[in-house]
matplotlib code that plots the C-alpha trace (Angstrom):
import matplotlib.pyplot as plt

x = [13.7, 17.3, 17.6, 20.3, 18.0, 15.0, 16.9, 17.4, 13.6, 13.2, 9.7, 7.2, 6.4, 9.9, 10.6, 7.6, 8.8, 12.3, 11.4, 12.1, 15.7, 16.4, 18.2, 21.3, 20.9, 21.1, 18.9, 20.4, 19.2, 20.7, 22.1, 23.8, 23.9, 26.6, 27.1, 28.9, 27.7, 25.7, 26.5, 24.4, 23.7, 23.6, 23.3, 27.1, 27.9, 28.2, 29.3, 29.8, 27.7, 27.4, 24.1, 23.6, 23.6, 20.1, 18.7, 20.6, 19.4, 15.8, 16.3, 16.0, 18.2, 18.1, 17.2, 18.2, 16.0, 15.4, 15.6, 17.6, 18.6, 22.4, 24.4, 27.9, 30.3, 33.4, 35.6, 33.5, 32.0, 28.5, 25.9, 22.4, 20.2, 16.8, 14.9, 12.2, 8.7, 8.5, 6.1, 6.4, 8.5, 9.2, 9.7, 10.3, 10.6, 14.2, 16.0, 18.4, 15.8, 13.0, 10.6, 11.4, 11.0, 13.7, 13.0, 14.6, 13.9, 11.8, 10.3, 9.8, 7.3, 7.4, 8.5, 10.0, 9.4, 12.0, 11.8, 13.2, 11.3, 13.1, 12.8, 13.2, 9.7, 7.8, 4.2, 4.1, 7.2, 5.8, 2.7, 4.8, 6.6, 3.3, 1.9, 4.9, 5.0, 1.3, 1.6, 4.5, 2.5, 4.3, 3.1, 4.1, 5.3, 6.1, 9.2, 9.7, 13.4, 15.2, 12.5, 15.2, 15.4, 11.6, 9.9, 6.4, 6.6, 3.0, 1.8, 4.0, 2.8, -0.8, 0.1, 1.4, -1.6, -3.9, -2.6, -2.0, -4.7, -4.6, -0.8, 1.6, 3.4, 6.4, 8.5, 12.1, 15.6, 18.2, 21.0, 19.6, 18.4, 14.9, 11.6, 13.4, 11.4, 8.4, 10.1, 10.7, 7.5, 8.8, 12.4, 11.9, 14.0, 13.2, 11.3, 12.6, 12.2, 13.3, 14.3, 13.0, 13.8, 15.9, 19.6, 20.2, 17.0, 19.1, 18.6, 22.3, 22.2, 19.1, 20.8, 23.8, 21.5, 19.6, 22.9, 24.5, 27.7, 28.8, 27.9, 26.9, 28.8, 27.0, 27.4, 27.0, 23.8, 23.9, 22.7, 21.0, 18.4, 18.7, 19.7, 22.5, 24.9, 24.6, 26.5, 24.8, 25.8, 24.6, 21.5, 22.3, 20.5, 21.8, 21.1, 20.8, 22.5, 19.4, 17.2, 15.5, 16.7, 17.0, 17.6, 19.4, 18.8, 20.7, 18.8, 16.5, 15.1, 12.3, 11.2, 9.4, 6.3, 6.1, 3.0, 1.4, -2.2, -3.9, -1.2, -1.9, -5.6, -4.8, -2.5, -5.3, -8.3, -9.8, -10.0, -11.4, -14.1, -15.0, -15.2, -17.9, -20.1, -19.7, -22.8, -21.2, -19.3, -16.7, -16.2, -12.7, -13.0, -12.5, -15.6, -18.3, -21.3, -22.0, -18.3, -17.7, -13.9, -14.1, -16.5, -14.1, -11.3, -13.5, -14.5, -10.8, -11.4, -9.0, -6.0, -5.6, -1.9, -3.0, -5.4, -2.7, -0.3, -2.8, -3.3, 0.4, 1.0, -2.0, -0.5, 2.9, 1.4, -0.8, 2.2, 4.1, 1.1, 0.9, 4.6, 4.2, 1.1, 1.6, -2.2, -2.6, 0.4, -1.1, -4.5, -2.9, -1.0, -4.2, -6.0, -3.2, -3.3, -7.0, -6.7, -3.9, -6.0, -9.1, -6.9, -5.5, -9.0, -10.2, -7.2, -7.7, -11.3, -10.4, -7.7, -10.2, -12.7, -10.3]
y = [-4.8, -5.6, -9.4, -8.9, -6.5, -8.8, -11.7, -9.4, -8.7, -5.7, -5.4, -2.9, -1.6, -0.4, 0.6, 3.0, 4.5, 4.9, 7.0, 10.3, 9.3, 7.5, 10.4, 10.4, 7.6, 3.8, 1.3, -1.0, -3.4, -3.3, -6.6, -5.6, -2.5, -1.3, 2.0, 3.9, 2.3, -0.3, -3.3, -2.9, -5.3, -3.4, -4.7, -4.4, -6.2, -5.5, -2.1, -0.4, 2.8, 5.5, 7.1, 10.7, 13.4, 14.4, 10.9, 10.8, 14.3, 13.2, 10.2, 7.7, 4.7, 1.9, -1.6, -5.0, -5.6, -2.0, -0.8, 2.5, 5.2, 5.5, 8.4, 7.5, 10.5, 11.0, 9.5, 6.3, 7.0, 5.5, 7.4, 6.3, 9.4, 7.9, 4.8, 3.6, 2.9, -0.6, -3.3, -5.1, -4.9, -6.5, -4.1, -4.6, -2.2, -0.9, -2.8, 0.1, 2.9, 3.5, 3.9, 3.6, 1.4, -0.8, -1.9, -5.3, -6.3, -5.1, -6.1, -9.8, -12.2, -14.8, -15.2, -18.6, -18.9, -21.6, -23.6, -26.9, -30.2, -30.7, -29.3, -25.8, -25.9, -23.3, -22.5, -19.2, -17.9, -19.1, -17.1, -14.0, -14.6, -15.3, -11.9, -10.1, -12.1, -11.6, -7.9, -7.7, -7.9, -11.1, -14.7, -16.5, -20.1, -22.3, -24.4, -27.2, -28.2, -31.2, -33.7, -36.4, -35.7, -36.0, -39.2, -38.1, -35.4, -35.6, -34.9, -31.8, -30.6, -30.9, -29.0, -26.1, -26.2, -25.9, -22.3, -21.6, -23.6, -21.3, -21.4, -23.8, -25.9, -27.7, -30.3, -30.7, -31.8, -29.4, -31.6, -34.7, -32.5, -34.0, -32.2, -29.3, -29.7, -28.3, -24.9, -24.7, -22.7, -19.9, -19.9, -18.5, -16.0, -12.5, -13.7, -12.9, -15.0, -13.9, -16.4, -15.7, -17.9, -18.4, -19.4, -23.0, -23.8, -24.4, -21.3, -21.3, -25.1, -24.7, -22.1, -24.4, -27.3, -25.3, -24.2, -27.6, -26.1, -24.5, -20.8, -19.9, -20.7, -23.1, -23.8, -26.6, -27.2, -27.6, -31.0, -29.8, -27.5, -28.1, -24.4, -23.0, -20.1, -17.1, -18.0, -15.5, -12.1, -9.8, -9.5, -10.3, -10.7, -13.7, -14.5, -18.2, -20.0, -22.2, -19.1, -16.9, -14.7, -15.4, -12.9, -14.5, -13.1, -13.4, -15.6, -13.9, -15.4, -12.9, -10.2, -7.2, -6.1, -2.7, -2.2, -5.6, -4.8, -6.5, -9.2, -10.0, -10.4, -12.6, -14.8, -15.3, -15.4, -18.3, -16.1, -13.2, -15.4, -16.9, -13.4, -12.5, -15.1, -13.6, -12.2, -8.8, -7.0, -5.7, -9.0, -9.4, -13.2, -13.3, -13.4, -12.3, -14.5, -15.9, -15.8, -18.0, -17.9, -19.2, -21.9, -23.0, -23.3, -25.3, -27.6, -28.0, -26.3, -23.5, -23.7, -21.2, -20.8, -19.5, -16.9, -15.7, -15.4, -13.3, -11.1, -10.7, -9.6, -7.2, -5.6, -5.2, -3.7, -1.3, -0.2, 0.6, 2.5, 4.6, 5.5, 6.4, 8.6, 11.4, 11.8, 8.1, 8.3, 11.3, 9.5, 6.4, 8.5, 10.3, 6.9, 5.6, 8.7, 8.3, 4.6, 5.4, 8.2, 5.9, 3.1, 5.4, 6.6, 3.0, 2.1, 5.3, 4.4, 0.8, 2.1, 4.5, 1.7, -0.4]
z = [-35.5, -34.6, -33.9, -31.2, -29.3, -29.8, -28.2, -25.2, -24.9, -27.1, -28.6, -30.0, -26.6, -25.9, -29.5, -29.4, -26.1, -27.4, -30.5, -28.7, -28.0, -31.3, -33.0, -30.8, -28.3, -28.4, -26.5, -24.0, -21.2, -17.7, -16.6, -13.3, -11.1, -8.7, -6.8, -9.6, -12.9, -14.7, -16.9, -20.0, -22.9, -26.3, -29.8, -30.2, -27.0, -23.2, -21.9, -18.6, -18.4, -15.8, -14.7, -15.7, -13.1, -14.0, -13.2, -9.9, -9.1, -9.8, -7.5, -10.4, -10.6, -13.2, -12.0, -13.4, -16.5, -17.3, -20.9, -21.0, -23.5, -23.7, -25.1, -26.3, -26.5, -28.6, -25.9, -25.9, -22.5, -22.2, -20.1, -19.3, -20.0, -19.5, -18.2, -20.5, -19.0, -17.4, -18.3, -15.0, -11.8, -8.5, -5.6, -1.9, 1.1, 0.9, 3.8, 4.2, 4.8, 7.2, 4.3, 0.6, -2.4, -3.8, -7.4, -7.7, -11.3, -14.2, -17.5, -16.7, -18.2, -15.4, -11.8, -10.8, -7.0, -6.3, -3.1, -1.9, -1.4, 1.9, 5.4, 4.0, 2.3, 4.2, 3.2, 5.1, 3.3, 0.0, 0.6, 1.0, -2.2, -4.0, -2.8, -4.2, -7.5, -8.2, -7.8, -10.3, -13.5, -14.5, -14.3, -11.0, -11.3, -8.3, -8.9, -6.3, -6.6, -5.2, -6.0, -5.7, -2.0, -1.4, -0.5, -1.6, -4.3, -5.2, -1.7, -1.5, -4.9, -3.7, -0.5, -2.5, -4.9, -2.0, -1.5, -5.2, -7.1, -10.2, -10.7, -12.4, -9.7, -11.2, -9.4, -10.7, -9.7, -10.9, -9.6, -11.5, -14.4, -14.3, -14.9, -16.6, -19.8, -18.0, -17.8, -21.5, -22.3, -20.2, -21.5, -25.0, -27.0, -25.8, -22.7, -19.2, -16.0, -12.6, -9.9, -6.3, -3.3, -0.2, -0.1, -0.8, -2.8, -5.9, -8.1, -9.3, -9.8, -11.9, -14.2, -14.5, -15.4, -18.0, -19.6, -19.4, -17.8, -14.6, -15.2, -11.6, -8.4, -6.1, -2.4, 0.0, 2.0, 5.8, 6.9, 10.1, 8.4, 4.7, 4.1, 2.1, 2.1, -0.2, -3.3, -5.6, -4.2, -7.0, -9.0, -12.6, -16.0, -17.9, -21.5, -21.9, -24.7, -25.2, -25.5, -23.0, -20.2, -16.5, -13.7, -10.8, -7.4, -4.1, -1.7, 0.7, 3.9, 3.8, 1.3, 2.8, 1.1, -0.6, -2.8, -2.9, -2.0, -5.0, -5.0, -1.4, -2.1, -5.1, -3.0, -0.4, -2.7, -0.7, 2.4, 0.3, -1.1, 2.3, 3.8, 1.4, 3.1, 6.6, 8.2, 8.7, 5.9, 8.4, 10.1, 11.6, 11.8, 15.5, 17.8, 15.4, 14.9, 11.4, 10.4, 7.3, 7.8, 11.4, 10.2, 7.5, 10.0, 12.4, 9.5, 8.4, 5.0, 6.0, 8.2, 11.1, 10.1, 6.7, 8.2, 10.6, 7.7, 5.8, 8.9, 9.4, 5.8, 6.0, 9.1, 7.5, 4.4, 6.4, 8.4, 5.2, 3.8, 6.9, 6.7, 3.0, 3.8, 6.4, 6.8, 7.7, 10.0, 11.8, 12.1, 13.5, 16.2, 17.1, 17.4, 19.6, 21.8, 22.3, 23.1, 25.7, 27.3, 27.6, 29.0, 31.7, 32.7, 33.1, 35.2, 37.3, 37.9, 38.9, 41.3, 42.9, 43.4, 45.4]

ax = plt.figure().add_subplot(projection="3d")
ax.plot(x, y, z, "-o")
ax.set_aspect("equal")
plt.show()
């Protein structure tokens, strides 16, 4: 196996799936994507490759992290002819379309969910990121940055562990370069990590700290709310000099769910387990008697905010599923029409009784 490709994450999984293209194609890994072409790492270096007309016609587009089969013609023009099967991926609802999937990154081993230990630490937003990360097929890791600005780091770590008890929660200061050694197990040759988080949480500063030099542009943080401006404007795969691969992402205030059903349940496993103890299997955790979820809230074992967050993400995911499935969409419209008709009849009867 070629050592240069292995450093980029090439392994037996991809080599097996590349066999059908091996005669006249070369493998490469997509590091950046724009409208007309892709930046691709190959064993001979970095090239700019266009996407074949066949792929575009089929509605297929490479994402950052993809392994692709590249054909090089006599004029040294590189063309991506095929996208190899993906081991893992992170998707979100395409923000530019009414309904559609945007594959953000692929073939990752770990997801660093980066957030700040300042006023920007938001448990509800973190729950959303956790649902997406758990669905990816990669290992989620919560990275709490700016520990140097936090008066009680241990208390914040415990707060996060309360909603993610089975995950690694690591406190660091990228600016002070402290705690970085805890990330070393994930940053190994051939292993890929993606950074997810809002603007200003220190993703670019973290990359610079890991590299020991200014590789990514960083911005200033507003004093009023602790948030930063978008300094990373494109999604890009970076091969670290120390070993390992990081995919840097533009900051996102919110990531819309796409296909995170299992990930959502995994992120709210405490509520799922409590619901099994409810008296009724179809309990909505509202006014039903014998509700274990309501009891946990009353006893302080579960916060109402966490339950409401779960419900919000469930509604969002259900709405997307209905849009993806015409039959579900039609059933929902029929249900709403019936509800509207019944409501009108009730109002009419009330009006007649006055």
